[in-house]
C-alpha positions as CSV (number, residue, x, y, z in Angstrom):
1,X,51.2,55.1,-22.6
2,X,51.1,53.3,-26.0
3,X,49.4,54.9,-29.0
4,X,47.2,53.0,-31.2
5,X,46.5,54.0,-34.8
6,X,43.0,52.8,-35.8
7,X,42.3,51.5,-39.3
8,X,38.5,51.3,-40.2
9,X,37.5,48.6,-42.7
10,X,35.5,49.9,-45.7
11,X,31.9,48.7,-46.1
12,X,32.3,46.5,-49.0
13,X,35.2,44.2,-47.7
14,X,33.6,44.4,-44.2
15,X,30.5,42.3,-45.6
16,X,32.7,39.5,-47.0
17,X,34.7,39.6,-43.8
18,X,31.6,39.5,-41.8
19,X,30.4,36.3,-43.2
20,X,33.6,34.4,-43.9
21,X,34.0,31.5,-41.5
22,X,36.5,32.2,-38.6
23,X,40.0,31.2,-38.8
24,X,42.7,31.5,-36.3
25,X,46.1,32.6,-36.8
26,X,47.5,35.6,-38.5
27,X,45.1,37.6,-40.7
28,X,46.5,39.0,-44.1
29,X,45.0,42.4,-44.6
30,X,45.1,44.7,-47.8
31,X,45.7,48.5,-47.1
32,X,43.1,49.2,-50.1
33,X,40.5,47.9,-47.8
34,X,41.1,50.2,-45.0
35,X,40.8,54.0,-44.2
36,X,43.0,55.5,-41.4
37,X,40.7,57.0,-38.8
38,X,42.3,58.2,-35.7
39,X,44.7,57.5,-32.7
40,X,43.9,56.3,-29.2
41,X,46.2,56.1,-26.1
42,X,45.7,52.9,-24.3
43,X,47.7,50.2,-22.2
44,X,46.3,47.6,-24.5
45,X,44.2,46.6,-27.5
46,X,41.4,45.6,-25.0
47,X,41.8,49.1,-23.3
48,X,41.7,51.0,-26.5
49,X,38.5,48.8,-27.4
50,X,36.9,50.2,-24.2
51,X,38.0,53.8,-24.9
52,X,36.6,53.8,-28.3
53,X,33.4,52.1,-27.3
54,X,32.8,54.6,-24.3
55,X,33.4,57.4,-27.1
56,X,30.5,56.2,-29.2
57,X,32.8,55.2,-32.0
58,X,33.4,51.6,-31.2
59,X,35.7,49.3,-33.2
60,X,33.7,47.1,-35.7
61,X,34.6,43.5,-36.6
62,X,37.3,43.8,-39.2
63,X,38.9,47.0,-38.0
64,X,42.5,47.3,-37.1
65,X,44.7,48.6,-34.3
66,X,48.3,49.4,-35.2
67,X,50.4,50.0,-32.2
68,X,53.3,52.3,-32.3
69,X,55.7,49.3,-32.6
70,X,53.9,48.3,-35.9
71,X,52.3,45.4,-34.3
72,X,48.9,45.0,-36.1
73,X,45.8,43.5,-34.3
74,X,42.5,42.8,-36.1
75,X,39.2,43.0,-34.2
76,X,37.3,39.7,-34.5
77,X,34.0,38.2,-32.9
78,X,36.4,36.3,-30.5
79,X,38.7,39.3,-29.5
80,X,41.9,40.6,-31.4
81,X,44.4,38.5,-33.3
82,X,47.6,39.2,-35.2
83,X,47.3,40.7,-38.6
84,X,49.7,41.7,-41.2
85,X,49.6,44.0,-44.2
86,X,49.8,42.2,-47.5
87,X,51.1,44.5,-50.4
88,X,50.4,43.5,-54.1
89,X,53.1,42.6,-56.1
90,X,54.6,45.4,-58.4
91,X,54.8,44.1,-61.9
92,X,56.9,46.1,-64.2
93,X,55.1,47.7,-67.2
94,X,56.4,47.5,-70.6
95,X,57.7,50.9,-70.3
96,X,59.7,50.1,-67.2
97,X,61.2,46.9,-68.7
98,X,64.9,47.4,-69.1
99,X,66.6,46.7,-72.5
100,X,70.2,46.4,-73.7
101,X,70.6,48.3,-77.1
102,X,72.5,46.8,-79.8
103,X,75.5,48.6,-81.2
104,X,74.9,50.5,-84.5
105,X,77.2,48.1,-86.3
106,X,75.3,45.1,-85.3
107,X,72.2,46.6,-86.8
108,X,73.8,47.4,-90.1
109,X,75.0,43.8,-90.3
110,X,71.8,42.3,-89.5
111,X,70.1,44.5,-92.3
112,X,72.4,43.0,-94.8
113,X,71.4,39.3,-94.1
């Protein structure tokens, strides 16, 4: 039986998500907006939804189910839709920027000019 990892949406982004207009298609989600919660064994995301509902800890709109295969599904008012993690672009800091040192002779020549 497949295992689904549950990611609960934090409250601040949940309010924005709850009131945003519904759009179909793949949802882009940010890891910073979620907390890993638990795992559940179920045949499908809908079966996992039912198990969690019966346990008293139902999935809420915006929560994610991540299959052991890596497939990510987001819970919406209309059911589950595909989702993918969007990671922020890493910008190199000034300390991480590489530089090419000039030979000492080149520095001595530039000082005489």
